[in-house]
Structures are given as C-alpha cells and as structure tokens.
NUVEXVO-61233 format. One record per residue: x, y, z of N, C-alpha, C in turn; residue in one letter. Coordinates in pm, whole numbers, padded with zeros to 5 digits, always signed. Atoms other than C-alpha are relative to their C-alpha. Layout:
// NUVEXVO-61233
XYZXYZXYZa
...
This chain:
// NUVEXVO-61233
-00112-00061-00010-01125-02043+00566+00047+00085-00153m
-00008-00073+00113-01097-01768+00323+00159+00097+00028t
-00109-00074-00030-00750-01589+00444+00097-00106+00114s
-00152+00080-00089-00384-01724+00625+00000+00111+00075v
-00059-00056-00104-00286-01553+00937+00130+00015+00028k
-00209-00024+00002+00050-01409+00924+00060+00053+00107l
-00017-00012-00111+00050-01271+01253-00075+00144+00067g
+00058-00124-00063+00018-00927+01446+00074+00100+00037k
-00081-00116-00014+00141-00604+01478-00090+00115+00033i
+00046-00064-00066+00063-00347+01697-00171-00079+00092r
+00094+00048-00059-00202-00589+01858-00127-00058-00109g
+00057+00044+00069-00366-00615+01515+00009-00102-00130i
-00034+00076+00054-00412-00913+01319-00004+00011-00155e
-00050-00002+00148-00262-00967+00962-00032-00142-00065i
+00050+00116+00045-00442-01174+00719+00057+00021-00162h
-00013+00015+00152-00360-01266+00345-00115-00061-00064l
+00104+00040+00048-00678-01331+00182+00077-00105-00130d
-00057+00073+00077-00644-01611-00042+00023+00054-00168f
+00010-00047+00127-00725-01405-00378+00153+00076-00016s
-00157-00098+00025-00375-01219-00289+00078-00081-00056w
-00093+00102+00060-00165-01531-00390-00037+00018-00155f
+00027-00010+00204-00333-01491-00771+00082+00115-00019i
-00067-00103+00026-00264-01128-00757+00181+00005-00024i
-00132-00014-00036+00090-01188-00627+00076-00070-00117f
-00042+00063+00087+00180-01436-00877+00002+00046-00158v
+00037-00073+00101+00008-01247-01167+00096+00118-00022l
-00097-00135+00001+00222-00926-01095+00131-00028-00017l
-00154+00046+00053+00565-01099-01052-00014-00061-00135s
-00010+00064+00152+00475-01287-01381+00017+00101-00093w
+00034-00153+00095+00379-00951-01532+00154+00093+00013t
-00086-00094-00004+00682-00760-01395+00132-00055-00066l
-00123+00104+00071+00944-01039-01472-00001-00020-00160a
+00004+00014+00169+00830-01100-01853-00015+00105-00054t
+00026-00105+00126+00713-00764-01981+00056+00113+00078y
-00049-00127-00027+00799-00464-01724+00137+00005+00003y
-00117+00009-00043+01139-00535-01631+00090-00021-00166f
-00034+00072+00162+01250-00702-01994+00004+00139-00078p
+00011-00078+00086+01140-00398-02155+00084+00115+00020k
-00064-00115-00035+01271-00155-01972+00165-00034+00046h
-00153+00027-00017+01607-00322-01886+00031-00127-00075y
+00025+00118+00115+01622-00563-02215+00184-00071+00033p
-00128+00032-00018+02011-00633-02101-00003-00131+00113t
+00020+00032-00130+01911-00788-01773-00053-00219-00025w
+00060+00108+00021+01899-01189-01764-00112-00053+00049p
+00148+00105-00051+01584-01417-01689-00006+00031+00151i
-00005-00006-00121+01699-01448-01364+00000+00142+00135g
-00043-00137-00096+01759-01072-01252-00148+00054-00010i
+00138-00046+00007+01392-01014-01419-00065-00073+00109n
+00076+00030-00061+01226-01277-01212+00029+00011+00116w
-00020-00004-00107+01396-01204-00894-00027+00151+00020g
+00069-00123-00011+01305-00815-00922-00158-00006-00011m
+00138+00015+00007+00975-00916-01023-00072-00025+00108g
+00028+00040-00078+00894-01100-00727+00043+00088+00144v
-00043-00066-00118+01086-00857-00481-00102+00108-00017l
+00064-00105+00017+00863-00563-00647-00140-00038+00050a
+00150+00007-00029+00545-00734-00600-00034-00030+00177s
-00046+00000-00156+00657-00832-00219-00013+00150+00062f
-00022-00127-00084+00729-00475-00151-00130+00094-00050f
+00138-00039-00003+00402-00368-00311-00055+00004+00075l
+00103+00066-00104+00196-00543-00109+00033+00043+00150f
-00066-00046-00112+00449-00457+00178-00055+00168+00009a
+00055-00162+00031+00347-00062+00057-00141-00003+00067s
+00125+00004-00045-00012-00154+00118-00035-00056+00124v
+00026+00048-00136+00006-00323+00441+00047+00107+00083l
-00028-00141-00062+00191+00010+00528-00089+00064+00035f
+00133-00100-00019-00085+00230+00419-00097-00048+00054h
+00125+00048-00078-00342+00021+00614+00029+00004+00134e
-00014-00046-00127-00125+00045+00911+00005+00136+00048l
+00031-00151-00027-00116+00402+00889-00156+00039+00053a
+00105-00031-00021-00470+00417+00895-00091-00044+00138h
+00017+00048-00138-00514+00172+01193+00060+00055+00104s
-00108-00044-00107-00220+00353+01412-00107+00123+00018v
+00090-00094-00045-00445+00660+01385-00154-00039+00049v
+00122-00006-00077-00751+00505+01455+00001-00072+00149a
-00029+00025-00160-00597+00340+01779+00030+00112+00072q
-00029-00121-00056-00475+00684+01857-00144+00083+00026k
+00113-00047-00039-00823+00782+01840-00095-00080+00075q
+00088+00018-00120-00965+00541+02084-00054-00138-00081g
+00093+00069+00084-01094+00307+01787+00078-00178+00055e
-00068+00169-00018-01044-00119+01809+00029-00007-00155e
-00021+00043+00172-00891-00236+01470-00011-00133+00028v
+00008+00169-00007-00959-00618+01427+00103-00016-00072r
-00055+00105+00106-00778-00731+01135+00065+00117-00129r
-00070-00034+00102-00593-00586+00829+00024-00148-00106i
+00009+00120+00091-00656-00818+00513+00050+00041-00107t
-00048-00021+00135-00455-00791+00186-00075-00093-00074l
+00081+00091+00093-00633-00929-00106+00012+00043-00155f
-00017-00044+00150-00664-00907-00488-00005+00143-00035i
-00007-00170+00021-00758-00529-00479+00086+00086+00110l
-00087-00099-00088-00510-00427-00211+00000-00048+00137g
+00025+00048-00149-00602-00412+00162-00096+00077+00031g
+00108-00064-00093-00820-00306+00403-00017-00030+00146v
-00027+00021-00133-00820-00242+00767-00182-00011+00069a
+00113+00021-00047-01135-00366+00956-00025+00065+00174q
-00011-00095-00131-01201-00107+01231-00148-00030+00072i
+00112+00023-00097-01463-00175+01510-00111+00075-00053a
+00117-00057+00004-01710+00116+01446+00071+00174-00070k
-00034-00086+00016-01712+00418+01266+00053+00131+00081e
-00069-00097-00121-01528+00750+01393-00110+00082+00031p
+00112-00078-00044-01709+00990+01622+00010+00128-00064a
-00030-00148+00067-01587+01310+01463+00042+00040-00115t
-00079+00001+00126-01522+01452+01151+00133+00036-00009p
-00170+00012+00021-01154+01533+01226+00079-00139+00028m
-00047+00157-00021-01111+01182+01358+00019-00063-00107a
-00014+00068+00130-01248+01045+01017+00077+00059-00089e
-00142-00091+00090-01007+01322+00851+00153-00092+00037f
-00171+00064-00049-00688+01181+01057-00024-00141-00046k
-00013+00123+00067-00771+00849+00968+00019-00022-00139m
-00014+00028+00134-00843+00878+00616+00115+00039-00072a
-00104-00064+00032-00565+01095+00548+00119-00052+00005i
-00151+00108-00069-00291+00878+00729+00064-00095-00118a
-00041+00097+00098-00298+00613+00438+00075+00062-00121g
-00041-00027+00083-00229+00814+00168+00135+00118+00002p
-00127-00026-00062+00025+01006+00356+00131-00125+00001l
-00114+00132+00005+00210+00688+00438+00038-00018-00168a
-00043+00018+00118+00202+00602+00071+00097+00087-00088s
-00043-00083+00054+00322+00934-00024+00165+00028+00046l
-00124-00006-00087+00626+00930+00252+00086-00129-00081i
-00060+00096+00069+00711+00566+00097+00049+00033-00116l
-00039-00005+00094+00727+00695-00221+00125+00103-00010g
-00120-00083+00001+00959+00996-00145+00132-00086+00040i
-00052+00090-00032+01142+00710+00039+00086-00073-00095f
-00042+00104+00116+01182+00474-00273+00061+00100-00100f
-00045-00088+00085+01269+00790-00467+00121+00036+00031l
-00132-00037-00083+01580+00861-00243+00089-00098-00062f
-00060+00125+00013+01672+00535-00255+00071-00033-00148l
-00052+00006+00137+01675+00516-00621+00114+00100-00029r
-00121-00100+00044+01896+00834-00679+00128-00076+00098i
-00094+00069-00043+02119+00651-00424+00066-00088-00027a
+00000+00146+00054+02120+00318-00601+00072+00036-00142l
+00002+00012+00130+02186+00488-00932+00128-00043-00049t
-00115+00065+00055+02553+00404-00969+00056-00099+00055s
-00063+00153-00066+02587+00105-00731-00077-00151-00049i
+00045+00084+00013+02308-00132-00826-00126+00030-00130s
+00142-00020+00097+02063-00126-01163-00103-00044+00033e
+00129+00086-00012+01855-00394-01079-00057+00057+00166p
+00048-00033-00144+01778-00245-00688-00037+00139-00040f
+00073-00141+00026+01779+00135-00870-00140-00037-00043m
+00114+00017+00081+01518+00008-01090-00152-00076+00098a
+00119+00022-00063+01305-00151-00827-00038+00082+00093l
+00027-00107-00089+01356+00136-00593-00090+00107-00109a
+00072-00070+00092+01217+00355-00913-00151-00038-00012e
+00169+00028+00011+00911+00143-00947-00092-00016+00085y
+00025-00062-00109+00843+00152-00590-00055+00133+00049l
-00009-00129-00024+00862+00501-00579-00139+00070-00102a
+00151-00058+00088+00586+00561-00872-00114-00075+00057f
+00102+00070-00023+00375+00286-00742-00042+00050+00130i
+00049-00061-00117+00348+00454-00404-00043+00118-00033n
+00047-00173+00032+00279+00794-00553-00132-00026-00081f
+00161+00038+00062+00013+00630-00794-00090-00057+00137l
+00086+00062-00091-00124+00440-00485-00050+00159+00090l
+00015-00079-00073-00121+00768-00284-00133+00087-00099a
+00078-00041+00094-00291+00956-00582-00142-00079-00015g
+00131+00087+00011-00571+00680-00645-00063+00022+00115f
+00072-00035-00116-00654+00699-00311-00064+00107+00075n
+00079-00125-00041-00723+01050-00277-00120+00056-00075l
+00082-00033+00079-00964+01032-00578-00136+00020+00108l
+00100+00009-00110-01302+01124-00364-00121-00082-00060p
+00083+00093+00026-01512+00834-00434-00001-00093+00131g
+00021+00053-00127-01656+00647-00110-00020-00155-00040y
-00108-00010-00135-01516+00424+00037+00123+00018+00020p
-00113-00028+00004-01201+00506-00072+00067+00135+00085m
-00029-00100-00080-00988+00763+00137-00040+00099-00069d
+00059-00150+00044-01070+01074-00070-00112+00045+00028g
+00138-00057-00041-01416+01030-00024-00020-00014+00138g
-00021-00001-00188-01366+00956+00373+00021+00148+00023r
-00038-00157-00021-01171+01288+00360-00119+00081-00052i
+00109-00090+00029-01447+01472+00154-00112-00030+00082l
+00130+00023-00032-01740+01321+00353+00042+00055+00179r
-00028-00113-00128-01519+01458+00675-00029+00133-00012a
+00008-00150+00038-01489+01787+00507-00142+00040-00005i
+00156-00035-00013-01887+01781+00480-00052-00009+00102v
+00036+00010-00147-01966+01672+00795+00064+00125+00078w
-00010-00130-00108-01769+01944+00975-00098+00086-00028k
+00111-00151-00016-02001+02225+00810-00078-00033-00040f
+00118+00022+00015-02302+02062+00785-00050-00070+00126t
+00039+00054-00117-02292+01857+01082-00069-00111-00022g
C-alpha cells in the first residue's frame, strides 16, 4: 500500500501517496520558519506555524482542484477517471484511456491551468478584501494567489506530459491528423 484513500468526489477516488506527507511537512516547516517570518517579522511563532500549515493544506487543495478540473472535463468527454493521487511532485489524474480527438485532448489539458488561473484570481480578490481585516489571512490569500498563478504558468510549459505539452500535442494533432 503506497497511498491512503481519502474518499471520492464525482465517483473519482482521491488518494494521498505517502510521499505527500513528506512534502506537506517540509513545505509547512519552510513557510512557518522562513517565508512568513521573512515577510511578516512581527508575527508570533504560532501565527507563522498556523499560516504555514494552512498554506500547505490550501496549496494541495488547489492541486486537487486543478486535477479535478481535468477529471470533470474527461468525464464529460465520456472518459473513465479512476483516481486522483496527490504526491510529492503535485498530483495526477489517472484517466483510463487517451482522448479520442484533438479537441477532447485540448479541453482536458487546458482545464487544469484554467482552474489554477481561476483560483489565483479568486485568492487575489480575497487578498484585496482582507487587506484591512486580517493581516495573516491576507498574507495567506496573497501566497495562494501567487502559487496558483505559478501553477497555471508552469503547467502551460510545452513539455509532455505536462498540460502545455498536451495542449501542443492536441494542436499538432489537429493540423496533422
């Protein structure tokens, strides 16, 4: 057994690979002992740790949302999605077979980065709304906006099997058959 099943969303099993726990702890620790203290030196240690753990949790919730976007589009294309696994490098949706058409490939590939972009915009607006209400939660929203924009951009790099590589493959497939 290399993963823990969390449950199901839309009939898709959600798993955490054991490597996820390693990166969750390391990321929480890095955020709590470096990132937040550097940017917000007046915060007490408890706030740094609370925000570090919350930021790590919401980062992986964002990755799950990204993978769910791929999966929902795949299901709408008639594809079977077996499971989503979060692991040390992010997440992966296990779809039973390759898309049948270039447009299906394109839609499935673009869905993840679009989901990350939407989350980035949401967290940016949340950051603006929280500016005068709560500095720690404003900082958390700012971090999550940045990280989701970064996820969207990174995933659009045209290297296979990343989303950008799949998008490029769909475009080439469309024009070359």
